[in-house]
C-alpha positions as CSV (number, residue, x, y, z in Angstrom):
1,M,-12.2,-1.3,-13.1
2,P,-8.8,-3.1,-13.4
3,D,-8.3,-5.8,-10.8
4,V,-5.0,-4.3,-9.8
5,Y,-6.8,-1.2,-8.4
6,L,-9.1,-3.3,-6.3
7,R,-6.3,-5.7,-5.0
8,T,-4.0,-2.8,-4.2
9,L,-6.7,-0.9,-2.3
10,Q,-7.8,-4.0,-0.4
11,R,-4.2,-4.8,0.6
12,A,-3.6,-1.2,1.7
13,S,-6.7,-1.3,3.8
14,Q,-5.4,-4.4,5.5
15,I,-2.0,-2.8,6.2
16,V,-3.4,0.4,7.8
17,G,-6.1,-1.3,9.7
18,G,-9.3,-0.7,7.8
19,E,-11.2,1.4,5.4
20,Q,-11.5,4.5,7.7
21,A,-7.7,4.6,8.2
22,L,-7.0,4.1,4.5
23,A,-9.4,6.9,3.6
24,L,-7.5,9.2,5.9
25,H,-4.1,8.0,4.5
26,L,-5.3,8.5,0.9
27,K,-6.9,11.9,1.8
28,V,-10.2,10.9,0.4
29,T,-13.7,10.6,1.9
30,P,-14.7,7.1,3.1
31,S,-17.6,7.2,0.7
32,H,-15.3,7.6,-2.3
33,L,-13.1,4.8,-1.0
34,A,-16.2,2.6,-0.6
35,L,-17.1,3.1,-4.2
36,W,-13.6,2.2,-5.3
37,L,-13.5,-0.9,-3.1
38,K,-16.9,-2.0,-4.6
39,G,-15.5,-1.6,-8.1
40,L,-18.1,1.1,-9.0
41,E,-15.6,3.8,-9.7
42,E,-11.8,4.0,-10.4
43,P,-9.7,5.7,-7.8
44,T,-7.9,8.9,-8.7
45,T,-4.4,8.5,-9.9
46,E,-3.0,10.3,-6.9
47,A,-4.9,8.1,-4.4
48,F,-4.0,4.9,-6.2
49,L,-0.3,5.9,-6.2
50,R,-0.5,6.6,-2.5
51,A,-1.9,3.2,-2.0
52,V,0.8,1.6,-4.2
53,D,3.5,3.4,-2.1
54,L,1.9,2.2,1.1
55,V,1.8,-1.4,0.0
56,S,5.3,-1.3,-1.5
57,E,6.9,0.2,1.6
58,H,5.1,-2.4,3.8
59,E,6.2,-5.3,1.5
60,L,9.8,-4.1,1.3
61,A,9.9,-3.8,5.1
62,Q,8.9,-7.5,5.3
63,L,11.9,-8.7,3.3
64,P,14.8,-10.3,5.2
65,Q,17.6,-7.8,5.7
66,P,21.0,-8.9,4.5
67,Q,23.5,-9.5,7.3
68,P,26.7,-7.3,7.0
69,R,29.6,-9.4,5.9
70,P,32.6,-9.2,8.2
71,I,35.6,-7.3,6.8
72,P,38.6,-9.6,6.6
73,E,41.6,-8.6,8.6
74,P,44.7,-7.7,6.7
75,D,47.6,-10.3,6.9
């Protein structure tokens, strides 16, 4: 199994608070998720993309938000 699958699933599990919560989020059984996290099977495309979305949204939320620039007053 490609390393990117495993890393993404592990990170998603950390973000949601564990394997049980991730299985619910991905809409899969905990036993399927366990096989994926052990590298014994590849996740379904749908489940993997859900995990990617979860990680991406979390990482984007961690980025510093740009401060609005003041609008100069007309002369």
